[in-house]
N, C-alpha and C positions, 0 to 999 in steps of 0.2 A: 221842823223838828230839829234840837238843842246841838250842838257838837258834843257832848258827853250820852247823849239818846243816837246819836246817829253810831259815835265809837260802841254801845254796848250791841248796836244791831249788829254791825262790820264781827261783831265777837261772837256772835250767836249764829252767822250764816254762813255755809260754803263761802269760799273765795270760786266765784264761779269762773273768770279768765283763766286764773292757775291753772283750775281742775280741767278745763278745756285743756290745756296745753299739756299736765301732764297725761291725760287720756291720751292726747295725739300720741304722743312721743311711743306712748308702752303700748297702744293700740297695732304701732307697726313692728312693736319690739316683740309683741306677744303673735303676731303673722308671721314671725322666720322661727318660734319656736318648735312647731313640728314640721315643717319644712326642711330647714338646716340640717336637725341629722338626717334625714332622710335623701337631702341631696348631696352631703358630703360621703354619706355609707353609699347609698345606691347609686346615685349620677357620677361623681366624681372616684369610690372604690375604695375609699380609705377606712382606718377600723374604727374601731371603738372608742380606743385611746384619741387622735385625732380629732374625734366630737366632742371627747372632754376637753382637750385644748383649745378648741375653737368657742367654744362655749365658754371655757376658762378665763380667754384672752380678755372677752368684754369685760369680764371682772376686773382684771387687773388696771386695766384703762382706766375702767369707774376710780378704782381705787385711786392710782396715780392722777388723775384728777377735782378728787375731793377736797384735798386741804388748797388746792386752786380755786376751786369751785367756790367756794366758802368765803376765801380770803378777798374775791373778787367781788361777791355778793356783797359781804359787808363794806366793801371799801368804794366802789362803783354803782351798787344798787343790784335789788333781787332781778329787776327788770332788765338790764343789760345782760345780766348770768342767762335767763332764760332764752333770751333773745339768741347768744352766743350758743346755746346749746340747740334749739331748732335749725340754725345753719349748719354745726355738725353732721346733726340727722339727716341733711336733706346730701350733704355729700356724701353719707355712707351707704344712702341708695344708691347714688350714682357707681360707687363702687360696686356693690351687689350688682348691677347689670355688666361693668366694666370686667369683673372676674367672670362671665360669660364668654369672653370674646376668644381666649385662648383656646379654643376647642380639642386640640390634640396635646392640650400639658396642662395635665391636673395639676402637677406641682406651683406652675405659675398661677393656677386658677386661683390655689389654697391659700397663695400669700398676698395675693390680689383681696379675696375674701378675709381673710385677717386683719389686712390694714381695714377693712368696713368694719368688722366690729370692734377693733377699737376706736375708730372715731364714732361708732352707736355708744360705745361706752363712755366718752366724754361728753357725747349727748346728754345719756338719762343722767350723769353726775350733774352738768350745768343745769339743767331741766328741773330734775329733783330737790337738789338744794335750795337754784336761787326759787321754786313754788314754793318751798318751806320756810324758806325765809320772807318773804313776803308776806304769806300769811299768818307766820308767828309776828311779825308786822301789824296785823288788824287785829291780834288775840289779846283779847283781857282778861284779868287773873279769871283761874278756873277753866282757859279754853284753852290750854297749851296742848293738850292731848288730845282734845276734840280738833282742834286744825290739824296735827300731825298725822291723825287717824284719818279724816278727808282728802287728803293727800293720797295718803296710800291707799285708799277706797277706788280713789280714781287709779290708781297705776293696775289694781288688779280687777277691777272691772273691764279695762284695756284688756288687759293679758286675758280672761276667760273669755272675752268674744275675739278676741286676736287668733286664739288657736284653731278655733272650726275658720275663720275667713282666710287665715293662712293656708289650713287642708285644703279648703276649696280653690283658691287659687294655684295653689301647688299643683294639685291632681289636675285641676282643667287647663292651665295657661303656663305650668312648669317655674321655675325660682325664677324667673325675669320678671313675673310680676308682683314677687315678693320687692324685686328692690325698687318698679314705678309705685307704688303702694306705699313704700317707706318716704320715696323724694315728692310724691304729689302731696302723701300726708301732712308732712312738717312745714310743707310748702305753704299750702292752704291756712295753718293756724297764724302763721308770723301776721299778716297784717293786725289780727284780734291784739294780740300782744302788744305789738306797736300802738295800737289805738288803745289799749289800757295806761289811764293814767299811772304813774310808779307811788309809790306812798311818799309820803317827804324824808326822803333820804338825807340824812350826814354826814360825810366821808369819818370812818370811825376810827380810835386810836389802833394801831397795828397792835394785834395781842400775838406770842411767839405761839406758835404750834407745839414745842413742848409744854408749855403754859398749860393751854386748852388741853394736850394730851393727858397730863395727870393730872386734871378734871374730870376726863371724862373717861378713862380707860377701863375702867372694871363695868362700866354698861356697856362699854364698846366689845370687851370680849364676851362676854353672854351673851350679847346680841352675835357674834362672831359662831360661837357653840351651834347657836338655836337656828343659824340661818343655814347648816349645810342640807338640812331636807330642802330648803327651798333651791339650791342650788340643784341637787340632785333630783328632784322634780323635774326643773326646766331644761338638762342635759338627757337621764336615764327614761323617766318615765314610759314615755312615747314607743322609744323603743319597747321597753318592757313590756308591756301590753301588747305589742305588735309579736314579742318572741311568746307572750302565752296565748296567742289568739283570742286578746280581749278585746274586740271592738265596738264600737269605733275608738281607738287608742285615741285620738285627740281630745274625750273625753276625761282623760285621766287627770289632765291639766287645769280644763276647763271645772271638772269639780273641785278642783281646791282652790283656784282663784274664785269661784264662784263662792263656796261656802265662808272662804276670806271676808268676800263681800257683806253678806248674808251677817256674820258675826260683825263685822264694823258699822253694821247700821243698826241691828240694835244692842250691841253692847259696845259701841262707840265712846259713849261718855264715863265708861268704868274703870279706865285709869285717873283719871280727874275725881271720882269720888272715894273708889277704893285703895288708892295710892300706886304708882306706876310699876314699885318691885311685884307688890303683891299680886297684881293681876298680872303681870309677867309671868310670875310660879306657876299658878294655874293652866294659864294658858299653853307653857310649853310640855305640859304633861301632858297634856289633851295631843298635842303635835306631836312627840315622840313615841304615844298610843297608837295615832293612825300611822306612821313611818313603818312602825314595825307590824303591825296588820299588813301593809302590801305587801311587807316579806313573807308573811304567814298564808295570805291568802290560797284559797286553793280554787273561789270561783270567782267569774268577774262579776257578778255584781258587787261582792264583799269588797275586791281588788276598787271599784270605784267608789265606794262608800269611806273605804278606808283612805283615799285619796283627797276627799272633802272632811273628813276628821281631822287630816294631817292640815288643809288650807284652814279652817276654822282654828284648832290651833293655833295656828301663824299669826293669826288675826291681830291680835294686841300685845303679839311679844314687844315688838317695832316700837308703837308708842306708846307701851308704858316703859321699856327700857330707856327710850327717845327721850322721857319727860325726865326720866333719873339724868338722864345726860346735862339736859337745858338745866335743870335742879341746881344743877354742880358747874357748871361755868358762868364767865362774866357776864353780865347781862349786854355789854356792849359789842359781843364776839359770838351771838347764836348762830351765825351763817359757818363760822368757822367750827365750833362745839360739834353741830349735826353733819358737819363735811367731815370731822376726825370720827365724831362716832358711825358715822355710816361706813367709814372706810374697812372697818374693823368689818363688816360684811363682806366687802370684797378682796379683802386679803384673806381672808377664810376661802372664800369661793374662787379664789386665783390660784391659789397653791391644793386645795383638795379637788378639785373636778377634776384635772389631769389627773393627779395622783388616782382617784375611786374609778377613773377609766383603766387604767393599768388594772386595778385590781377586779373590772368587771373582765378585762381580760383571761383574769386568770380565774376564777371561782364565778363568772357569771352575775349577772345586774341584781340580781334579788337578794343578796349578803347585801351591798353596798346601801340598801334603804333600812336594814338593820343597823349597820355601824352609823349610819345619818342621826339613827335615833337615839344610839346610844351617848353620839356627841351631843346633840341636843339637851339630856339629863346632867350634862356636867355645868348648864347655865344655872342650873337650879339652886343649887349651893352658894352661887356669885349672888344670883338676886336676892337669896334670905338673909346676905351680908349686908346689902342695899338698904331693904326693909327695916333691917333693926340700926342702920347707922344713916339715916336720913341728911340730907345737907344742910 
């Protein structure tokens, strides 16, 4: 096989080591999704606002690490960034376990738990940005959207499987099992990443964050509006379905993530063929409709179908708008560009998850899904502008 043929093959096949790394980190992240609200609200006795705060702090941490992880990925190599992310995930799991020790002090327990969530947010950032940069280095012309979609698919497959896994572990072994799973999962994948050859990385000329921000801020803002629904699903879907007596409640997020996976498997090449912005417009509307239907649903079956619809719609928003961000950024700063672009998601979720927790305390959990649907629609005119003004 010639070098050209090998490059073409790499561009048309999933980057397996990178996918395995993302899958593992988000599997343990997904396992915590149904367990955290029940542990914080049931075991520790805190309110929905605290649930939103603990969920949101992870997004804030990811936000603060996005530029750092992107810069490190560009300057020291994507493999190094991924390795850092895995180490942080191991430490996060250890803090989950430590948070269980002060049995008579829920406030101290929640503080330690928040610290673990901060580390896990950093782990997600380094792992995702490193894996994306690694994959984009392997991508050929016409495969950028596909590479982004593959990495995202690994993330949501893991989240879909993680939700029932976390529910099972929490129900039978308590929150300690979530901490153990986080430590062991991230620790087991480290040797695979260490053994995987890095791409032919050369240190890049340092790009300024303001310059990259100027290039990608419009796709980033659109992605921020579109991602509020994802944050609401992770923080409040299980509680809403439990409140309405719709069981198994964990299936709400699993339906969301499974539908997202199906959409990316069958429609993953669509952004490369149809265009990133045009694809995003179509799928934002589907996503928003699904969120609104969760609010309206009078029956459990319709609630689960609506959760799947919301996930199907969210599937190609990230790769579609991500293509627009990469196309507008300098070629030697793709890691930083993806870091800045993804930071908009964390900024929106880190601010809005706690605020919507306050809204939920005042008016109930259902209306926050309608609010998320309306915010998602705000991304449509931005995506229309991006489509009319290609890079």
